[in-house]
C-alpha positions as CSV (number, residue, x, y, z in Angstrom):
1,M,-48.2,-21.7,31.2
2,R,-45.8,-23.1,28.6
3,V,-42.4,-24.4,29.8
4,S,-39.6,-25.4,27.4
5,L,-37.1,-28.1,28.1
6,A,-34.0,-26.7,26.5
7,R,-32.1,-29.7,25.0
8,A,-29.7,-27.8,22.8
9,L,-27.2,-26.5,25.3
10,V,-23.6,-27.3,24.1
11,T,-24.1,-30.1,21.6
12,R,-20.6,-30.0,20.2
13,P,-17.6,-31.0,22.4
14,D,-15.2,-30.2,19.6
15,I,-16.1,-26.5,20.0
16,L,-14.1,-26.6,23.3
17,L,-10.9,-27.5,21.6
18,L,-8.7,-24.5,21.7
19,D,-6.9,-24.4,18.3
20,E,-8.6,-21.2,17.1
21,P,-8.8,-19.0,20.3
22,F,-5.2,-19.9,21.3
23,A,-3.6,-20.1,17.8
24,A,-0.7,-17.9,18.8
25,L,0.3,-20.0,21.8
26,D,3.2,-22.4,21.7
27,D,2.2,-25.5,19.7
28,M,3.1,-27.9,22.5
29,L,1.0,-25.9,25.1
30,R,-1.9,-25.8,22.7
31,Q,-1.8,-29.5,22.1
32,Q,-1.7,-30.1,25.8
33,L,-4.8,-27.9,26.4
34,N,-6.6,-29.8,23.7
35,E,-5.6,-33.2,25.1
36,D,-6.7,-32.1,28.6
37,L,-10.2,-31.1,27.4
38,L,-10.6,-34.2,25.2
39,R,-9.6,-36.4,28.2
40,I,-12.1,-34.6,30.5
41,W,-14.9,-35.2,27.9
42,Q,-14.0,-38.9,27.4
43,E,-13.5,-39.7,31.1
44,Q,-16.8,-38.1,32.1
45,Q,-18.5,-39.7,29.2
46,W,-20.5,-36.5,28.6
47,T,-22.5,-36.6,25.5
48,G,-25.0,-34.1,23.9
49,L,-25.6,-31.7,26.8
50,F,-22.5,-33.0,28.6
51,V,-25.0,-34.0,31.3
52,T,-24.5,-37.3,33.0
53,H,-27.2,-40.0,32.6
54,N,-28.4,-39.8,36.2
55,V,-28.8,-36.0,36.1
56,S,-30.6,-36.1,32.8
57,E,-32.9,-38.8,34.1
58,A,-33.8,-36.7,37.2
59,V,-34.6,-33.7,35.0
60,F,-36.8,-35.6,32.6
61,L,-38.5,-37.3,35.5
62,S,-39.5,-33.9,36.7
63,Q,-40.9,-33.2,33.3
64,R,-43.1,-36.3,33.5
65,I,-44.3,-35.4,37.0
66,V,-45.4,-32.0,35.7
67,L,-47.3,-33.6,32.8
68,M,-49.0,-36.1,35.1
69,Q,-50.6,-33.3,37.1
70,P,-54.4,-33.8,36.8
71,H,-56.2,-31.1,34.8
72,P,-57.1,-28.4,35.9
73,G,-54.3,-28.7,38.5
74,R,-51.7,-29.2,35.7
75,I,-48.9,-26.8,36.1
76,A,-47.6,-26.4,32.6
77,Q,-47.7,-27.5,29.0
78,I,-44.2,-28.5,27.9
79,V,-42.8,-27.6,24.5
80,D,-39.3,-27.9,22.9
81,V,-37.3,-25.0,21.6
82,S,-34.0,-24.6,19.8
83,L,-31.0,-22.6,21.1
84,P,-28.6,-23.2,18.2
85,H,-25.8,-20.8,19.2
86,T,-25.5,-22.0,22.8
87,S,-23.0,-24.6,21.5
88,Y,-20.6,-21.6,21.5
89,A,-21.4,-20.3,24.9
90,L,-18.6,-21.9,26.9
91,P,-15.7,-20.6,24.7
92,V,-17.5,-17.2,24.3
93,Y,-17.8,-16.9,28.1
94,Y,-14.1,-17.7,28.7
95,L,-13.1,-15.0,26.3
96,V,-15.6,-12.3,27.5
97,A,-15.4,-12.9,31.3
98,P,-11.6,-13.0,31.6
99,A,-11.3,-9.9,29.3
100,E,-13.7,-8.0,31.6
101,A,-11.8,-9.4,34.7
102,S,-8.5,-8.2,33.2
103,A,-9.8,-4.7,32.6
104,N,-11.6,-4.4,35.9
105,L,-8.8,-5.7,38.1
106,A,-6.2,-3.5,36.5
107,R,-7.0,-0.9,39.2
108,Y,-5.7,-3.2,41.9
109,D,-2.1,-2.2,41.6
110,G,-1.4,-1.4,45.2
111,M,-1.5,2.4,44.6
112,R,-5.2,3.1,45.0
113,Y,-7.2,0.0,46.0
114,G,-6.8,-3.1,48.1
115,L,-3.6,-4.7,49.2
116,S,-0.3,-2.7,48.9
117,L,3.1,-4.3,49.2
118,G,6.3,-2.3,48.8
119,G,9.2,-2.9,46.5
120,V,12.5,-1.4,45.5
121,D,10.7,0.5,42.6
122,L,7.2,1.0,41.2
123,W,7.2,-2.1,39.0
124,E,8.4,-4.3,41.8
125,S,5.6,-3.0,44.0
126,Y,3.1,-3.9,41.2
127,R,4.6,-7.4,41.0
128,Q,4.5,-8.0,44.7
129,T,1.0,-6.6,45.2
130,R,-0.6,-8.4,42.3
131,G,1.4,-11.6,42.7
132,Q,0.5,-12.1,46.3
133,G,-2.9,-10.4,46.2
134,F,-4.4,-12.5,43.5
135,G,-5.0,-16.3,43.7
136,P,-4.2,-18.8,40.9
137,E,-7.7,-18.6,39.2
138,V,-7.7,-14.8,39.2
139,K,-4.2,-14.8,37.7
140,R,-5.3,-17.3,35.1
141,R,-8.2,-15.2,34.1
142,V,-6.3,-12.0,34.0
143,M,-3.7,-13.6,31.7
144,L,-6.4,-15.0,29.4
145,G,-8.3,-11.7,29.3
146,T,-5.2,-9.6,28.7
147,Y,-4.3,-11.8,25.8
148,A,-7.8,-11.5,24.3
149,L,-7.7,-7.7,24.6
150,S,-4.1,-7.3,23.3
151,A,-3.3,-5.5,20.1
152,G,-4.0,-7.7,17.1
153,Y,-6.3,-10.1,18.9
154,Y,-9.1,-7.8,20.1
155,D,-11.1,-8.0,16.8
156,A,-10.3,-11.7,16.3
157,Y,-11.3,-12.8,19.8
158,Y,-13.1,-10.4,22.1
159,R,-15.1,-8.6,19.4
160,K,-16.1,-11.9,17.7
161,A,-17.1,-13.4,21.1
162,S,-19.3,-10.3,21.8
163,Q,-21.0,-10.8,18.4
164,I,-21.7,-14.5,19.2
165,R,-23.0,-13.4,22.6
166,T,-25.6,-11.3,20.8
167,L,-26.7,-14.3,18.8
168,I,-27.1,-16.3,22.0
169,R,-29.2,-13.6,23.5
170,Q,-31.4,-13.5,20.3
171,D,-31.8,-17.3,20.6
172,F,-33.2,-16.9,24.1
173,D,-35.4,-14.0,23.1
174,R,-37.0,-16.1,20.3
175,A,-37.4,-19.1,22.6
176,L,-39.1,-17.1,25.3
177,E,-41.6,-15.8,22.7
178,Q,-42.8,-19.4,22.5
179,C,-43.0,-20.2,26.2
180,D,-43.0,-18.5,29.6
181,V,-39.9,-20.1,31.1
182,L,-37.1,-22.4,30.1
183,V,-36.0,-25.4,32.2
184,A,-32.7,-27.3,32.0
185,P,-30.2,-29.0,34.3
186,T,-28.3,-26.6,36.5
187,S,-25.1,-28.6,36.3
188,P,-24.0,-31.6,34.1
189,T,-23.1,-33.6,37.2
190,T,-24.0,-33.7,40.9
191,A,-21.7,-31.9,43.4
192,F,-18.1,-33.1,43.3
193,R,-16.0,-33.4,46.5
194,L,-14.5,-30.2,48.0
195,G,-11.2,-29.4,46.3
196,E,-11.5,-32.4,43.9
197,R,-11.1,-30.3,40.7
198,I,-8.9,-27.5,41.9
199,A,-5.9,-28.9,40.0
200,D,-7.9,-29.3,36.8
201,P,-9.4,-25.9,35.9
202,Y,-10.8,-27.1,32.6
203,S,-13.0,-29.7,34.3
204,M,-14.2,-26.9,36.7
205,Y,-15.0,-24.7,33.7
206,L,-17.1,-27.5,32.1
207,S,-19.2,-27.6,35.3
208,D,-20.7,-24.3,34.2
209,V,-21.8,-25.4,30.8
210,C,-25.6,-25.3,31.6
211,T,-25.7,-21.9,33.4
212,I,-23.3,-19.9,31.2
213,P,-25.7,-19.5,28.2
214,V,-28.3,-17.9,30.6
215,S,-25.7,-15.5,32.0
216,L,-24.5,-14.5,28.5
217,A,-28.1,-13.8,27.5
218,G,-28.5,-11.5,30.5
219,I,-31.8,-13.1,31.7
220,P,-32.7,-14.2,35.3
221,A,-32.8,-17.8,36.4
222,I,-33.3,-19.8,39.6
223,S,-32.2,-23.3,40.6
224,I,-34.2,-25.8,42.7
225,P,-33.6,-29.4,43.6
226,C,-35.6,-31.9,41.5
227,G,-34.3,-35.3,42.6
228,L,-31.4,-37.3,43.8
229,S,-28.5,-39.0,42.0
230,E,-26.3,-41.3,44.0
231,G,-27.6,-39.6,47.2
232,L,-26.8,-36.1,46.0
233,P,-29.4,-33.5,44.8
234,V,-29.9,-32.7,41.2
235,G,-30.5,-29.0,40.3
236,L,-33.3,-27.9,37.9
237,Q,-32.6,-24.5,36.3
238,I,-35.6,-22.3,35.5
239,A,-35.0,-19.2,33.3
240,G,-37.3,-16.5,32.1
241,P,-37.3,-13.1,30.3
242,A,-35.6,-10.1,31.6
243,F,-37.2,-8.6,34.8
244,S,-39.3,-11.8,35.4
245,E,-37.8,-12.6,38.8
246,N,-41.2,-12.5,40.6
247,H,-42.7,-14.9,38.0
248,L,-39.7,-17.2,38.4
249,F,-40.2,-17.4,42.2
250,E,-43.9,-18.3,41.5
251,V,-42.9,-21.0,39.0
252,A,-40.2,-22.4,41.3
253,H,-42.6,-22.5,44.2
254,A,-45.2,-24.4,42.1
255,L,-42.7,-26.9,40.9
256,E,-41.4,-27.6,44.3
257,G,-44.9,-28.4,45.4
258,A,-45.5,-30.7,42.5
259,L,-42.2,-32.5,42.8
260,A,-42.4,-32.8,46.6
261,F,-38.7,-33.2,46.8
262,D,-37.4,-34.3,50.2
263,P,-34.2,-32.4,51.0
264,S,-33.2,-34.9,53.7
265,P,-30.3,-37.2,52.8
266,P,-31.2,-40.9,52.6
267,G,-31.3,-42.5,56.0
268,V,-31.6,-39.2,57.9
269,A,-34.8,-38.5,59.7
């Protein structure tokens, strides 16, 4: 079996700067968004994959363990592939996903589905129901999605993002012609503390940088622990062609056996 270590996920942090997708926003707000993203990138010291050194080290150690398996017990032959358009995956996702959320959640107006709160008139009922029924993140995505789908911006943003999504899917199709599965980190960092990034949604979005390309491509993937970083487990993501879920379970089971990962926290019997 041929396994590819996908090293090309999101190689350009400047892609995340929002001058183009949010060109119509107020200049001061757009500058603040750019500064926030740049600050996140600099503080986390994410380079290349945006993957921290310890996470990257655990993933590459897993690769070496696979290669060290004695023949004929060796699990896989490892090859490298290129996924050039995945550098656009994060901005594409945060145009496509909010647009779909905006359209799908339009039905929750208090008249037909879900929560219903009264008001002095129909519009006030809409405002009360959607204002109290949706949380901050849902509201944020509805606003972004509505903007991307609005007249004059649909072709510039949503349609363009959909076209790039097709290119990302084609990248994965070509890569999976060369190998059976793709492996990469599941997250650029280990788990952060509960509630730590709620006030910083852009940092939360960057945590999805390794899994979003797979979702956009529409292919299955599974995550297994492959080591520890500062006492916390590191996730190894395994992706395969469409409808290869059974094969992914087999690969994940074989890798778990080869890595012999101990899920117990250090010092716990």
